NUMITOR-7470 format. One record per residue (C-alpha): residue number from 1; residue in one letter; x, y, z. Coordinates in Angstrom, 3 decimals. Layout:
<rs>
   n res       xx       yy       zz
 NUM   a        X        Y        Z
...
</rs>
This chain:
<rs>
   n res       xx       yy       zz
   1   m -104.942  -89.377  -72.006
   2   r -107.834  -90.289  -74.390
   3   r -106.864  -94.126  -73.133
   4   f -106.968  -93.397  -69.820
   5   t -110.143  -91.491  -69.895
   6   y -111.904  -94.265  -71.651
   7   i -110.543  -97.209  -70.191
   8   l -110.554  -96.580  -66.654
   9   p -114.470  -96.535  -66.835
  10   l -114.887  -99.551  -68.946
  11   l -112.611 -101.614  -66.688
  12   l -114.923 -100.463  -63.665
  13   l -118.008 -101.400  -66.003
  14   l -116.496 -104.825  -66.797
  15   a -115.753 -105.575  -63.351
  16   t -119.233 -105.631  -62.406
  17   a -120.809 -106.964  -65.311
  18   s -123.771 -104.257  -65.645
  19   l -124.423 -101.201  -67.356
  20   a -126.358  -98.674  -65.817
  21   q -127.803  -96.453  -68.365
  22   q -128.893  -92.935  -66.547
  23   q -131.170  -90.063  -67.372
  24   s -129.388  -86.918  -68.352
  25   s -129.413  -84.100  -66.153
  26   f -130.340  -80.187  -67.147
  27   s -129.826  -77.304  -64.955
  28   l -132.595  -75.688  -67.294
  29   y -135.141  -78.453  -66.447
  30   k -138.118  -75.743  -66.113
  31   f -137.758  -74.542  -69.400
  32   h -138.395  -77.964  -71.242
  33   p -140.269  -80.559  -68.663
  34   l -141.345  -82.531  -71.391
  35   t -138.182  -84.508  -70.841
  36   i -138.825  -85.622  -67.644
  37   n -142.443  -85.443  -67.417
  38   p -145.221  -86.619  -70.388
  39   a -147.833  -85.031  -68.571
  40   h -146.678  -81.756  -69.682
  41   s -147.320  -82.427  -73.509
  42   g -149.849  -79.472  -74.609
  43   f -149.929  -78.256  -71.273
  44   e -149.661  -74.929  -72.454
  45   l -151.711  -73.703  -75.312
  46   p -149.296  -72.672  -77.927
  47   v -147.340  -75.436  -80.175
  48   s -143.889  -75.130  -79.104
  49   i -140.359  -76.281  -80.014
  50   i -137.611  -76.639  -77.912
  51   f -133.949  -77.453  -78.324
  52   s -131.652  -77.817  -75.548
  53   g -127.600  -78.803  -75.299
  54   r -125.430  -79.461  -72.654
  55   k -121.422  -79.874  -72.498
  56   q -120.160  -81.210  -69.228
  57   w -116.311  -80.895  -68.115
  58   v -115.133  -78.533  -70.782
  59   n -111.791  -80.003  -72.379
  60   l -111.837  -83.024  -70.749
  61   e -112.050  -85.724  -73.666
  62   g -114.961  -88.158  -73.428
  63   a -116.734  -86.120  -71.045
  64   p -120.765  -85.886  -71.439
  65   t -122.496  -84.141  -74.114
  66   t -126.104  -84.127  -74.516
  67   g -128.896  -82.621  -76.975
  68   v -132.632  -82.978  -76.592
  69   f -134.984  -81.768  -79.296
  70   s -138.955  -81.780  -78.229
  71   i -141.984  -80.537  -79.763
  72   n -145.600  -80.579  -78.197
  73   g -148.987  -78.788  -78.214
  74   r -152.655  -79.631  -77.699
  75   m -155.056  -81.823  -80.167
  76   a -156.772  -79.244  -82.264
  77   n -159.971  -81.491  -82.046
  78   h -159.443  -82.640  -78.744
  79   p -158.348  -79.855  -76.355
  80   r -158.086  -81.716  -73.274
  81   s -155.698  -83.588  -74.743
  82   g -151.787  -82.995  -75.616
  83   l -149.167  -84.878  -77.777
  84   g -145.293  -84.271  -77.519
  85   l -142.278  -85.901  -79.000
  86   s -138.797  -85.926  -77.893
  87   i -135.540  -87.269  -79.305
  88   a -132.355  -87.227  -77.017
  89   f -128.646  -87.715  -77.663
  90   d -126.341  -88.351  -75.005
  91   r -122.454  -89.345  -75.478
  92   i -119.931  -90.123  -72.597
  93   g -116.630  -91.506  -73.815
  94   i -117.482  -94.405  -76.493
  95   t -120.723  -94.757  -75.193
  96   n -123.772  -93.239  -76.894
  97   t -127.421  -93.693  -76.278
  98   t -130.417  -92.323  -78.658
  99   s -133.829  -91.877  -76.953
 100   i -137.242  -91.226  -79.163
 101   y -140.239  -90.994  -77.381
 102   g -143.784  -89.629  -77.920
 103   s -146.189  -88.845  -75.108
 104   y -149.730  -88.132  -74.509
 105   s -151.248  -86.199  -71.855
 106   f -154.976  -85.845  -70.863
 107   k -156.359  -83.225  -68.656
 108   v -158.940  -84.643  -65.809
 109   i -159.495  -81.627  -64.003
 110   s -159.973  -78.213  -64.844
 111   s -161.799  -75.496  -63.051
 112   k -162.775  -73.486  -66.030
 113   k -164.259  -76.412  -67.820
 114   q -167.882  -74.950  -67.606
 115   i -166.621  -71.276  -68.995
 116   y -164.635  -72.395  -71.913
 117   d -165.913  -75.359  -73.927
 118   n -162.054  -75.748  -75.460
 119   w -160.559  -76.251  -72.152
 120   d -157.671  -73.583  -73.614
 121   f -157.854  -71.521  -69.950
 122   d -156.990  -73.389  -67.043
 123   a -156.676  -71.443  -63.750
 124   v -156.753  -74.564  -61.885
 125   s -155.848  -77.918  -63.662
 126   l -154.547  -81.662  -63.422
 127   s -152.752  -83.693  -66.261
 128   l -152.171  -87.110  -66.585
 129   g -149.438  -88.441  -69.048
 130   l -148.082  -91.460  -70.511
 131   s -144.868  -91.878  -72.779
 132   a -143.532  -94.623  -74.989
 133   g -140.439  -95.134  -77.137
 134   l -137.083  -96.605  -77.896
 135   d -133.417  -96.093  -76.655
 136   y -130.400  -97.109  -78.846
 137   f -127.546  -97.992  -76.892
 138   s -124.083  -98.502  -78.682
 139   e -120.334  -98.524  -77.643
 140   n -117.718  -98.477  -80.397
 141   l -114.862 -100.575  -78.326
 142   n -112.568 -100.047  -81.333
 143   d -112.002  -96.843  -80.220
 144   l -110.178  -97.896  -77.218
 145   e -107.210  -99.228  -79.330
 146   i -106.736 -102.268  -77.391
 147   n -105.384 -104.732  -79.596
 148   n -105.255 -108.638  -78.539
 149   d -108.223 -108.832  -76.535
 150   p -111.245 -110.167  -78.200
 151   n -113.407 -108.335  -75.126
 152   f -112.287 -104.853  -76.359
 153   t -113.311 -105.332  -80.170
 154   g -116.172 -104.652  -82.029
 155   n -119.555 -102.676  -81.643
 156   l -122.081 -102.944  -78.851
 157   n -125.591 -102.108  -80.289
 158   i -128.890 -102.639  -78.202
 159   i -132.176 -101.171  -79.260
 160   s -134.984 -101.539  -76.187
 161   p -138.257 -100.493  -75.779
 162   n -139.486  -98.533  -72.461
 163   f -142.546  -96.285  -71.065
 164   g -142.936  -93.559  -68.426
 165   a -145.528  -91.779  -66.741
 166   g -146.255  -88.509  -64.937
 167   i -148.639  -85.865  -63.212
 168   y -148.606  -82.251  -63.737
 169   y -150.553  -79.825  -61.564
 170   s -151.076  -76.158  -61.723
 171   n -152.750  -73.677  -59.811
 172   n -152.460  -69.745  -60.745
 173   g -148.835  -69.702  -61.440
 174   f -147.959  -72.476  -59.162
 175   f -147.311  -75.994  -60.581
 176   l -146.115  -79.438  -59.063
 177   s -145.491  -82.626  -60.837
 178   f -144.216  -85.953  -60.380
 179   s -142.716  -88.578  -62.911
 180   v -140.848  -91.764  -63.432
 181   p -139.739  -91.322  -67.273
 182   k -138.752  -95.007  -67.810
 183   m -140.538  -97.796  -66.138
 184   i -138.817 -100.739  -67.560
 185   t -135.472 -101.669  -65.689
 186   t -134.321 -104.952  -67.818
 187   p -134.062 -104.037  -71.545
 188   f -134.595 -106.556  -74.145
 189   n -131.968 -107.910  -76.757
 190   v -129.065 -107.795  -74.474
 191   p -126.298 -109.655  -75.673
 192   a -125.510 -113.078  -73.576
 193   g -123.042 -112.515  -70.792
 194   m -123.602 -108.711  -70.320
 195   e -126.323 -107.250  -67.924
 196   l -127.514 -103.657  -68.842
 197   n -130.072 -102.448  -65.974
 198   y -132.357  -98.945  -66.363
 199   k -132.158  -97.248  -63.085
 200   n -135.827  -95.877  -62.206
 201   h -135.494  -92.255  -61.985
 202   f -138.422  -90.580  -59.723
 203   y -138.873  -86.526  -60.199
 204   l -140.543  -84.382  -58.147
 205   m -140.686  -80.963  -59.379
 206   g -142.365  -77.435  -58.453
 207   g -142.526  -74.004  -58.424
 208   k -144.335  -70.595  -58.220
 209   v -144.784  -67.434  -60.155
 210   l -145.158  -64.430  -58.057
 211   q -145.918  -61.327  -59.488
 212   l -144.034  -58.442  -57.481
 213   n -145.470  -55.659  -59.755
 214   h -146.273  -54.949  -63.374
 215   d -142.912  -55.595  -64.833
 216   v -141.169  -58.094  -62.460
 217   k -142.321  -61.547  -61.550
 218   l -140.297  -63.916  -59.167
 219   k -139.754  -67.495  -59.955
 220   p -138.602  -69.906  -57.253
 221   s -138.458  -73.394  -58.269
 222   f -137.254  -77.055  -57.270
 223   l -136.442  -80.227  -58.471
 224   l -135.903  -83.422  -56.403
 225   k -134.721  -86.592  -58.149
 226   y -134.019  -89.965  -56.557
 227   v -132.421  -93.061  -58.365
 228   n -132.528  -96.235  -56.577
 229   g -129.044  -97.002  -55.290
 230   a -127.788  -93.451  -55.089
 231   p -128.254  -90.347  -52.894
 232   a -131.398  -88.184  -53.461
 233   q -130.093  -84.955  -55.624
 234   a -131.887  -81.465  -55.190
 235   d -132.068  -78.620  -57.489
 236   a -133.224  -75.187  -56.177
 237   n -133.560  -72.256  -58.242
 238   l -134.510  -68.379  -57.968
 239   n -135.341  -66.356  -61.253
 240   i -136.476  -62.917  -61.950
 241   l -138.346  -61.903  -65.052
 242   l -137.973  -58.317  -65.931
 243   k -140.874  -56.838  -68.351
 244   e -141.457  -60.395  -70.015
 245   a -137.987  -59.662  -71.820
 246   l -135.277  -60.845  -69.525
 247   e -134.927  -63.564  -67.035
 248   l -131.882  -63.712  -64.883
 249   g -131.583  -66.718  -62.085
 250   v -129.140  -68.681  -59.738
 251   g -129.324  -72.070  -58.872
 252   y -127.624  -74.928  -56.517
 253   r -127.668  -78.636  -57.043
 254   s -126.992  -80.526  -53.708
 255   n -123.570  -81.853  -53.339
 256   s -122.670  -80.700  -57.015
 257   a -122.690  -77.339  -58.237
 258   f -123.964  -73.812  -58.222
 259   n -125.403  -72.429  -61.701
 260   a -126.070  -68.929  -63.263
 261   m -128.848  -68.519  -66.064
 262   v -130.022  -66.045  -68.371
 263   m -132.995  -66.010  -70.839
 264   f -133.980  -63.360  -73.417
 265   y -137.543  -63.341  -74.528
 266   s -138.228  -61.988  -78.339
 267   g -142.057  -60.930  -77.931
 268   l -143.868  -64.162  -77.121
 269   r -142.701  -66.353  -79.899
 270   y -138.803  -66.733  -79.115
 271   s -136.720  -67.231  -76.458
 272   i -133.063  -68.472  -75.847
 273   g -131.237  -68.918  -72.774
 274   y -127.672  -69.952  -71.289
 275   n -126.819  -71.437  -67.877
 276   y -123.349  -71.733  -66.461
 277   d -122.500  -74.869  -63.761
 278   n -119.634  -74.399  -61.357
 279   h -118.853  -77.773  -60.148
 280   i -117.675  -77.896  -56.443
 281   v -116.679  -81.720  -56.017
 282   g -114.281  -83.752  -57.358
 283   n -110.980  -83.163  -59.431
 284   l -112.757  -83.024  -62.606
 285   p -113.070  -79.590  -64.609
 286   n -115.467  -77.519  -62.892
 287   s -117.550  -75.911  -65.796
 288   a -120.430  -76.991  -67.674
 289   h -122.401  -75.041  -70.497
 290   e -126.139  -75.205  -71.362
 291   i -128.316  -73.554  -73.992
 292   v -132.152  -73.774  -74.664
 293   i -134.075  -72.363  -77.574
 294   q -137.693  -72.300  -77.744
 295   y -140.254  -71.225  -80.555
 296   r -144.033  -70.889  -79.938
 297   f -146.424  -70.748  -82.723
 298   i -148.429  -68.178  -81.207
 299   n -150.386  -66.925  -84.518
 300   s -152.122  -69.988  -84.974
 301   v -153.289  -69.900  -81.449
 302   i -154.712  -66.341  -81.624
 303   n -156.377  -66.904  -85.024
 304   r -157.817  -70.177  -83.646
 305   i -159.128  -68.788  -80.475
 306   p -160.278  -65.059  -80.508
 307   r -160.360  -65.000  -76.558
 308   f -156.753  -66.120  -76.073
 309   n -154.779  -63.594  -74.416
 310   p -151.260  -64.564  -74.687
 311   k -149.780  -62.429  -71.769
 312   r -152.759  -64.153  -69.420
 313   d -153.301  -67.540  -70.439
 314   r -149.850  -68.965  -69.890
 315   i -147.546  -69.639  -67.247
 316   r -144.012  -68.702  -68.467
</rs>
């Protein structure tokens, strides 16, 4: 089973003499938008740390496994600017990809810039973002255990720089963003005889927070993804937030899966969530598990800015 899982994709790979590196997909995309849009860096006032992990096609050897760590916040002396750092690890079979990207955002519009000198409270705002970093791509061909064939020996290691861009708009609980996380489609340092192509991913994400009453918020959202040479994919989600403590939601990914999620909030600092995907196409195992953990540095914000109201001046 191990050899079949690894060898078949690789044979198809060699037949086309092309490698197409793809962006990882998350069902909990709304809780860590920095991974696909650098314009989100520092968009919310508190500095936050986020970890996400996803395991797809459980019990199938070589199935995709993804982990992402990110931190982002506003610059203390330049509140119109935000900084972020994202580290992602993705493994599929014998293929490993590690990405490290820094991001910068600049707030170009804010409806309250005449009221607050520090730009910390933004009912309506627009941010532009850029990201730059490195992708490290590796394959351990020895794991295939194919003897007497020089094409299946040794390791493949490629380090290539890339950059991305995005735009993020917010208006009283409504948000809309567009981004292209990786602009360069032809990486550097590719060995002779092999073609490694990055596919441009185009993301359009949006949503709205609807205050139904004092204790209940309804949160519809969507994510549209287009990759050159592949059908467009759409995620649609509907979440409900209860008393700022418990969030429940369901979603659908076009021609792929249904999902259900739960998120727990401990005050304003901690949150932890879980998502389960049930795939509806193909003969592969139909489950995928995903978690997200977030910590916000609320105290530093309150101490630095006396007018900061954590319940008012954020979009959860």
